[in-house]
NUVO-571168 format. One line per field, with one value per residue: x, y, z of N, C-alpha, C in turn; residue number from 1. Coordinates in pm, whole numbers, plus 50000, padded with zeros to 5 digits. Layout:
nX <- [X,...]
nY <- [Y,...]
nZ <- [Z,...]
caX <- [X,...]
caY <- [Y,...]
caZ <- [Z,...]
cX <- [X,...]
cY <- [Y,...]
cZ <- [Z,...]
pos <- [NUM,...]
END
This chain:
nX <- [32643,32761,32667,32623,32656,32416,32350,32438,32310,32024,32089,32180,31901,31776,31888,31874,32118,32468,32637,32584,32491,32720,32874,32699,32745,32986,33223,33384,33238,33342,33379,33076,32929,33103,33041,32793,32739,32836,32712,32454,32500,32610,32270,32146,32063,31997,31968,31908,31912,32116,31996,32072,32216,32131,31990,31702,31522,31531,31274,31338,31474,31337,31121,31350,31406,31247,31252,31564,31548,31423,31595,31874,31785,31687,31989,32040,31963,32082,32282,32190,32006,32250,32426,32363,32400,32461,32265,32234,32247,32054,31803,31526,31381,31038,31012,30736,30770,30742,30805,31038,31267,31147,31053,31183,31503,31651,31510,31662,31917,31942,31905,32121,32342,32316,32319,32573,32590,32416,32261,32116,31893,31667,31362,31186,30829,30447,30224,30001,30162,30412,30252,30145,30397,30553,30363,30414,30692,30912,30926,31009,30964,30793,30762,30435,30170,29833,29618,29332,29169,29084,29405,29594,29614,29870,30081,30143,30075,30210,30085,30331,30264,30003,29912,29784,29586,29605,29553,29792,29897,30037,30221,30139,29897,29802,29598,29374,29021,29006,28834,28728,28960,29058,28751,28825,29102,29309,29344,29607,29652,29666,29753,29466,29485,29682,29645,29673,29520,29315,29185,29164,29026,28787,28772,28680,28448,28312,28252,28133,28289,28383,28698,28886,29070,29438,29628,29728,29897,30216,30346,30463,30644,30688,30509,30509,30673,30540,30330,30444,30557,30338,30129,29855,29669,29704,29576,29681,29809,30019,30282,30600,30888,31215,31132,31090,31382,31356,31160,30824,30543,30215,30090,29744,29491,29220,28869,28713,28684,28836,28938,29304,29592,29717,29999,30232,30420,30416,30468,30625,30492,30595,30867,31198,31390,31320,31409,31623,31367,31238,31379,31431,31113,31112,31316,31212,30976,31075,31074]
nY <- [91472,91323,91344,91235,91021,90939,90963,90786,90553,90573,90557,90297,90193,90241,90122,89867,89689,89648,89633,89766,90030,90110,90154,90282,90469,90505,90425,90222,89870,89785,90082,90165,89951,90076,90322,90308,90155,90327,90530,90377,90368,90662,90669,90460,90276,89976,90031,89873,89506,89252,88985,88754,88889,89091,89395,89398,89673,89804,89846,90064,90207,90195,90421,90657,90703,90822,91122,91215,91176,91436,91593,91548,91656,91961,91995,92002,92209,92439,92516,92638,92811,92990,93101,93416,93640,93375,93170,92883,92510,92264,92084,91905,91701,91547,91336,91086,90764,90833,91129,91181,91075,91175,91504,91617,91541,91800,92012,92042,91995,92303,92365,92354,92438,92665,92722,92620,92604,92377,92138,91826,91627,91337,91186,90918,90834,90745,90982,91054,91028,91194,91413,91415,91445,91651,91845,91807,91854,91700,91705,91914,92001,91877,91659,91613,91452,91625,91712,91542,91622,91913,92167,92189,92487,92596,92488,92532,92490,92450,92395,92175,92038,91859,91581,91451,91165,90864,90593,90317,90083,89870,89957,89766,89842,90083,90316,90211,90224,90341,90257,90060,89840,89940,89778,89490,89365,89221,89374,89603,89745,90072,90086,90058,90186,90426,90780,90856,90639,90625,90806,90650,90449,90634,90686,90514,90362,90614,90589,90347,90092,89813,89639,89368,89235,89211,89204,89457,89730,89980,90079,90296,90289,89956,89934,89986,89836,89597,89621,89658,89414,89192,89152,89349,89603,89944,90244,90515,90793,91006,91077,91208,91209,91007,90691,90393,90244,90143,90038,89975,90168,90244,90573,90650,90894,91017,90969,91099,91416,91418,91407,91576,91361,91561,91692,91889,92097,92085,92311,92398,92621,92826,92692,92680,92712,92917,93133,92943,92793,92901,93030,92781,92742,92928,92842,92610,92736,92803,92604]
nZ <- [67775,67469,67142,66932,67015,67040,66766,66643,66829,66661,66468,66450,66565,66298,66104,66176,66228,66390,66212,65989,66035,66069,65899,65759,65881,65833,65985,66255,66320,66581,66686,66632,66855,67088,67182,67127,67400,67584,67552,67708,67921,68048,68015,68169,68168,67914,67584,67376,67247,67112,66798,66702,66357,66375,66582,66893,66959,67326,67571,67752,67493,67360,67439,67442,67194,67044,67121,67103,66845,66812,66976,66783,66575,66686,66685,66443,66384,66509,66365,66122,66258,66375,66107,65914,65727,65491,65288,65400,65589,65667,65425,65556,65353,65123,64966,64684,64504,64182,64163,64329,64093,63890,63855,64080,64134,63932,64071,64269,64228,64077,64291,64486,64318,64332,64553,64763,65024,65114,65257,65201,65335,65228,65255,65103,65080,65146,65018,65182,65394,65391,65420,65677,65827,65719,65902,66105,66189,66131,65819,65645,65411,65158,64839,64687,64628,64581,64841,64987,65144,65404,65457,65711,65884,65931,65700,65402,65055,64677,64359,64120,63922,63676,63621,63324,63329,63153,62935,62898,62709,62510,62195,61974,61989,61880,61819,61895,62083,62322,62569,62537,62547,62806,62883,62764,62806,63006,63314,63451,63760,63965,64222,64439,64709,64710,64705,64364,64287,64381,64217,63956,63986,64003,63747,63632,63749,63700,63395,63385,63391,63360,63512,63354,63625,63703,63807,64091,64172,64323,64184,63908,63784,63738,63660,63345,63311,63280,63167,62864,62859,62742,62983,63022,63009,63116,63331,63411,63609,63348,63431,63515,63322,63408,63177,63250,63022,62642,62644,62436,62421,62361,62459,62500,62513,62680,62582,62790,62957,63330,63631,63677,63798,64085,64126,64391,64579,64967,65249,65572,65767,65989,65963,66086,65916,65702,65576,65393,65244,65130,64918,64799,64713,64505,64335,64262,64101,63902,63675]
caX <- [32565,32781,32490,32715,32645,32289,32366,32475,32174,31917,32131,32139,31802,31721,31946,31857,32224,32578,32771,32518,32445,32853,32933,32625,32851,33186,33295,33400,33160,33359,33348,32924,32941,33189,32973,32625,32745,32852,32554,32401,32552,32542,32123,32132,31976,32046,31876,31927,31994,32200,31955,32119,32330,32044,31898,31596,31509,31463,31175,31423,31557,31204,31105,31413,31425,31185,31340,31690,31568,31451,31658,31945,31697,31776,32119,32078,31903,32146,32355,32043,32006,32388,32370,32324,32449,32447,32154,32256,32189,32015,31620,31487,31246,31024,30894,30750,30917,30764,30848,31158,31297,31091,31099,31287,31648,31704,31507,31756,32032,31959,31969,32251,32370,32286,32352,32632,32640,32290,32265,31969,31802,31549,31268,31038,30718,30289,30202,29918,30277,30484,30221,30187,30566,30581,30319,30489,30776,30943,31042,30991,30845,30767,30632,30317,29956,29754,29469,29234,29140,29149,29487,29651,29652,30049,30133,30146,30111,30206,30124,30397,30274,29995,29968,29646,29523,29649,29585,29888,29872,30142,30251,30088,29698,29767,29462,29261,28928,29067,28786,28740,29096,28980,28682,28807,29207,29336,29349,29689,29534,29705,29662,29389,29562,29757,29594,29665,29487,29152,29107,29167,28864,28666,28680,28587,28343,28225,28192,28062,28362,28406,28779,28904,29167,29536,29768,29748,30017,30192,30475,30426,30760,30635,30341,30521,30689,30454,30226,30541,30530,30181,30032,29781,29670,29679,29472,29763,29904,30127,30405,30720,31064,31291,31030,31242,31443,31354,31018,30784,30439,30146,30004,29607,29470,29090,28802,28640,28760,28887,29055,29433,29635,29829,30193,30261,30570,30338,30613,30590,30511,30694,30962,31283,31475,31241,31487,31643,31294,31186,31504,31376,30987,31141,31378,31023,30857,31168,31064]
caY <- [91357,91333,91412,91175,90897,90988,90965,90671,90478,90619,90487,90124,90126,90270,90028,89713,89646,89767,89646,89856,90148,90143,90178,90399,90630,90513,90386,90041,89768,89840,90182,90067,89943,90145,90437,90243,90112,90444,90577,90287,90370,90755,90715,90411,90150,89902,90046,89769,89399,89133,88883,88729,88912,89196,89452,89498,89803,89777,89893,90207,90260,90230,90538,90737,90640,90989,91225,91155,91251,91538,91613,91583,91787,92047,92019,92021,92395,92523,92588,92715,92992,93052,93202,93516,93681,93330,93080,92733,92470,92115,92080,91763,91712,91449,91294,91016,90727,90911,91266,91192,90984,91309,91639,91681,91631,91920,92189,92039,92061,92421,92487,92357,92488,92827,92790,92521,92540,92396,91983,91787,91460,91292,91048,90912,90750,90807,91135,91102,90997,91252,91547,91447,91412,91814,91927,91771,91963,91613,91772,92103,92034,91728,91736,91548,91458,91717,91600,91529,91687,92065,92082,92293,92624,92513,92424,92619,92376,92463,92288,92214,91959,91802,91476,91344,90944,90795,90474,90270,89980,89754,89995,89712,89864,90229,90327,90135,90296,90350,90266,89913,89798,89878,89644,89376,89359,89268,89557,89670,89839,90115,90071,90181,90245,90545,90866,90911,90544,90681,90878,90562,90393,90692,90710,90322,90383,90681,90574,90222,90014,89664,89587,89256,89305,89095,89292,89609,89715,90118,90177,90320,90196,89832,89855,90041,89714,89502,89696,89612,89243,89222,89141,89406,89752,90027,90334,90537,90968,91071,91103,91256,91132,90898,90605,90247,90205,90036,90010,89956,90158,90380,90666,90706,90971,90967,91033,91240,91474,91370,91505,91483,91384,91737,91739,92043,92074,92100,92326,92404,92812,92844,92699,92772,92712,92989,93117,92854,92686,93001,92972,92646,92779,92988,92753,92525,92840,92814,92507]
caZ <- [67683,67330,67081,66837,67050,66992,66671,66668,66849,66584,66290,66459,66518,66178,66019,66232,66314,66380,66079,65834,66143,66084,65729,65742,65937,65791,66126,66248,66370,66701,66702,66669,66988,67171,67148,67227,67571,67645,67605,67740,68090,68046,68079,68260,68103,67783,67448,67283,67229,66991,66774,66585,66319,66397,66704,66894,67064,67432,67638,67780,67419,67245,67507,67390,67103,66986,67188,67082,66702,66825,67008,66666,66487,66748,66718,66341,66371,66531,66157,66060,66333,66315,65956,65880,65572,65365,65305,65400,65608,65635,65430,65537,65214,65137,64853,64688,64372,64093,64212,64363,63982,63763,63835,64183,64033,63890,64122,64379,64135,64083,64400,64520,64284,64361,64767,64830,65213,65138,65293,65207,65389,65144,65265,65010,65081,65097,64997,65293,65535,65417,65488,65840,65843,65726,65967,66324,66206,66069,65700,65609,65279,65052,64723,64721,64594,64637,64966,64909,65264,65399,65518,65803,65867,65927,65638,65289,64950,64547,64255,64026,63798,63636,63506,63340,63346,63009,62899,62882,62622,62421,62116,61919,62050,61821,61770,61958,62174,62573,62649,62534,62619,62955,62931,62685,62756,63110,63346,63536,63832,63989,64379,64469,64872,64727,64663,64233,64268,64317,64086,63820,64008,63959,63654,63580,63808,63624,63295,63393,63281,63481,63413,63363,63696,63641,63875,64152,64191,64374,64087,63792,63617,63761,63562,63298,63213,63251,62970,62783,62807,62725,63089,63001,63020,63265,63322,63494,63552,63263,63470,63415,63295,63313,63260,63196,62896,62557,62614,62302,62433,62322,62618,62494,62595,62700,62527,62832,63102,63399,63708,63595,63889,64064,64218,64425,64708,65061,65348,65710,65771,66035,65989,66125,65807,65605,65457,65255,65220,65054,64835,64728,64661,64361,64213,64183,64026,63725,63634]
cX <- [32689,32675,32524,32708,32487,32287,32372,32393,32109,31949,32127,32004,31679,31750,31930,31943,32323,32630,32661,32469,32624,32913,32786,32692,33009,33244,33325,33282,33155,33373,33145,32938,32950,33022,32844,32617,32757,32752,32430,32395,32498,32347,32080,32052,32014,31946,31860,31948,31988,32052,31994,32254,32239,32018,31821,31643,31483,31327,31238,31434,31442,31152,31216,31431,31326,31211,31497,31643,31566,31496,31793,31886,31736,31921,32151,32031,32008,32283,32258,32078,32142,32365,32331,32303,32458,32283,32227,32135,32140,31844,31608,31370,31221,30955,30887,30741,30876,30820,30988,31285,31264,31160,31152,31350,31697,31609,31613,31917,32003,31993,32067,32390,32452,32361,32403,32693,32515,32294,32111,31953,31667,31438,31184,30935,30596,30310,30090,30063,30367,30340,30203,30330,30581,30478,30352,30594,30877,31047,30963,30982,30894,30677,30535,30190,29911,29631,29375,29047,29147,29283,29497,29648,29835,30145,30062,30146,30102,30186,30249,30418,30167,30026,29790,29654,29504,29628,29703,29909,30075,30122,30163,29913,29702,29680,29397,29164,29008,28951,28751,28842,29065,28872,28703,28924,29216,29403,29490,29662,29652,29716,29604,29417,29632,29658,29542,29572,29369,29110,29082,29053,28829,28627,28651,28436,28284,28167,28141,28140,28393,28565,28835,29078,29282,29605,29687,29880,30034,30276,30432,30513,30716,30524,30372,30550,30659,30327,30328,30545,30440,30068,29921,29771,29709,29597,29596,29779,29947,30200,30529,30805,31133,31173,31147,31195,31328,31248,30912,30616,30382,30120,29869,29541,29252,28951,28674,28708,28760,28980,29172,29511,29738,29883,30181,30352,30448,30460,30573,30586,30607,30797,31105,31417,31409,31277,31550,31494,31212,31227,31483,31223,31044,31231,31222,30955,30993,31134,31074]
cY <- [91399,91335,91261,91048,90832,90917,90799,90535,90495,90527,90377,90078,90136,90169,89934,89659,89751,89761,89747,89996,90160,90163,90283,90530,90655,90486,90221,90012,89831,89963,90243,90122,89973,90233,90395,90220,90203,90533,90523,90326,90555,90768,90589,90264,90090,89916,89995,89674,89312,89052,88864,88819,89136,89274,89457,89604,89756,89879,90054,90266,90299,90349,90654,90797,90817,91129,91246,91262,91383,91644,91719,91686,91937,92130,92033,92147,92460,92578,92660,92859,93042,93134,93262,93596,93544,93234,92968,92660,92317,92121,91942,91789,91571,91397,91152,90989,90860,91057,91246,91139,91134,91440,91722,91615,91717,92029,92114,92054,92219,92480,92470,92396,92636,92824,92620,92468,92445,92196,91978,91652,91498,91203,91014,90836,90808,90929,91176,91103,91104,91440,91585,91464,91608,91873,91901,91811,91793,91630,91932,92114,91870,91776,91567,91555,91603,91615,91667,91570,91883,92030,92200,92374,92619,92538,92542,92460,92507,92405,92351,92174,91835,91713,91388,91251,90978,90634,90391,90163,89994,89876,89926,89754,90032,90226,90310,90221,90313,90288,90120,89826,89809,89770,89491,89326,89327,89387,89550,89724,89934,90068,90168,90265,90375,90668,90896,90728,90540,90734,90835,90481,90507,90705,90605,90322,90486,90668,90384,90127,89905,89660,89527,89261,89141,89166,89402,89606,89924,90127,90157,90296,90023,89857,89930,89902,89656,89502,89616,89496,89183,89107,89184,89528,89840,90155,90391,90742,90907,91135,91079,91175,91140,90826,90505,90304,90102,89955,90062,89992,90250,90455,90743,90759,90994,91021,91129,91282,91420,91405,91447,91496,91517,91674,91798,91969,92169,92161,92411,92588,92830,92764,92763,92777,92844,93059,93065,92780,92784,93085,92860,92631,92876,92943,92658,92644,92848,92715,92549]
cZ <- [67548,67241,66938,66822,67076,66846,66602,66683,66779,66532,66329,66499,66382,66089,66013,66246,66350,66305,66001,65879,66027,65936,65682,65799,65916,65864,66164,66323,66527,66804,66772,66812,67094,67268,67169,67361,67685,67692,67663,67945,68110,68060,68127,68254,67916,67722,67365,67280,67086,67013,66719,66512,66337,66554,66711,66957,67183,67471,67619,67644,67320,67348,67462,67260,66998,67001,67133,66969,66733,66917,66880,66572,66557,66756,66524,66310,66428,66439,66201,66112,66349,66202,65948,65749,65446,65374,65340,65504,65592,65627,65437,65413,65150,64966,64775,64551,64243,64070,64182,64221,63919,63781,64018,64192,64056,63962,64224,64291,64129,64207,64505,64443,64276,64530,64844,64946,65251,65160,65259,65223,65293,65224,65208,65085,65025,65055,65224,65396,65595,65467,65619,65925,65852,65815,66120,66255,66147,65944,65760,65501,65182,64916,64722,64651,64610,64703,64916,65048,65226,65498,65615,65828,65897,65859,65483,65173,64769,64484,64172,63924,63789,63561,63477,63359,63179,63035,62843,62812,62483,62257,62023,61822,62007,61793,61782,62002,62251,62625,62658,62552,62729,62997,62884,62751,62972,63197,63473,63656,63868,64180,64403,64638,64862,64587,64483,64169,64214,64274,63965,63848,64021,63818,63550,63643,63746,63472,63317,63325,63408,63455,63483,63483,63712,63789,63966,64217,64257,64211,63978,63697,63614,63627,63445,63152,63215,63132,62895,62717,62837,62806,63093,62953,63144,63246,63428,63458,63456,63293,63440,63454,63382,63288,63238,63065,62830,62599,62509,62364,62382,62465,62502,62593,62539,62699,62620,62934,63223,63497,63696,63875,63992,64179,64270,64582,64839,65244,65448,65685,65801,66092,66029,66045,65676,65509,65313,65161,65061,64912,64764,64624,64524,64309,64173,64093,63905,63671,63519]
pos <- [1,2,3,4,5,6,7,8,9,10,11,12,13,14,15,16,17,18,19,20,21,22,23,24,25,26,27,28,29,30,31,32,33,34,35,36,37,38,39,40,41,42,43,44,45,46,47,48,49,50,51,52,53,54,55,56,57,58,59,60,61,62,63,64,65,66,67,68,69,70,71,72,73,74,75,76,77,78,79,80,81,82,83,84,85,86,87,88,89,90,91,92,93,94,95,96,97,98,99,100,101,102,103,104,105,106,107,108,109,110,111,112,113,114,115,116,117,118,119,120,121,122,123,124,125,126,127,128,129,130,131,132,133,134,135,136,137,138,139,140,141,142,143,144,145,146,147,148,149,150,151,152,153,154,155,156,157,158,159,160,161,162,163,164,165,166,167,168,169,170,171,172,173,174,175,176,177,178,179,180,181,182,183,184,185,186,187,188,189,190,191,192,193,194,195,196,197,198,199,200,201,202,203,204,205,206,207,208,209,210,211,212,213,214,215,216,217,218,219,220,221,222,223,224,225,226,227,228,229,230,231,232,233,234,235,236,237,238,239,240,241,242,243,244,245,246,247,248,249,250,251,252,253,254,255,256,257,258,259,260,261,262,263,264,265,266,267,268,269,270,271,272,273,274,275,276,277,278,279,280,281,282,283,284,285,286,287]
END
């Protein structure tokens, strides 16, 4: 069985259509269709069916999908195993949105400059989902918030950055009392379903502040833009640059101490890419 055909099948599923998979794989839609049909003949069952311009996975396709992903990962690992003298191979990294635009690019740039044989596969998502992906071997490492639970013994976590909570307000409110702003101005709330949003909720409860809630968002960049437009104030972690450009904002320190948002990297101790991961962690130490 040609693993390229498996890779094409997975791409069709992931991108929702043969045309989108073709663009991603840099081949023609006809080639995608041909490879998919060949794979279906080899496994003896239809794996996808067309639904307009998109595709739907069949029951047989759904049954082999996860095994196909695992097999493709194992094939990728062969390159890592074969390398003896040089650090190289593919590193599968996860990161949340603000980490991906803030602290991650500099780390990856240094790593690739030092080890040009390294390839990167990057997934975005919630910290809890990325934690699980590292634990089950889907990712080698991920930039995540410190977990509010005990970690699995198969993984390690290292602190990279602490981000204290601040009140984000229009520049015209510089010098105002942060607690008064939170109590009297509309609040653009950081999503409580996110771990960082939990810290915001805890601070408001501990201080007895009952805000006038206007919006609840999971994007810190979007929150900053809305504050700039005069839609309210926000209680958010002081995340790493870059921020949206041309915003006229003020960042007000809180009068009471509170736990900062702690961002770190979690990685699998038993990964086949442990040499590459070690080099990766060493670059983090150079921040």
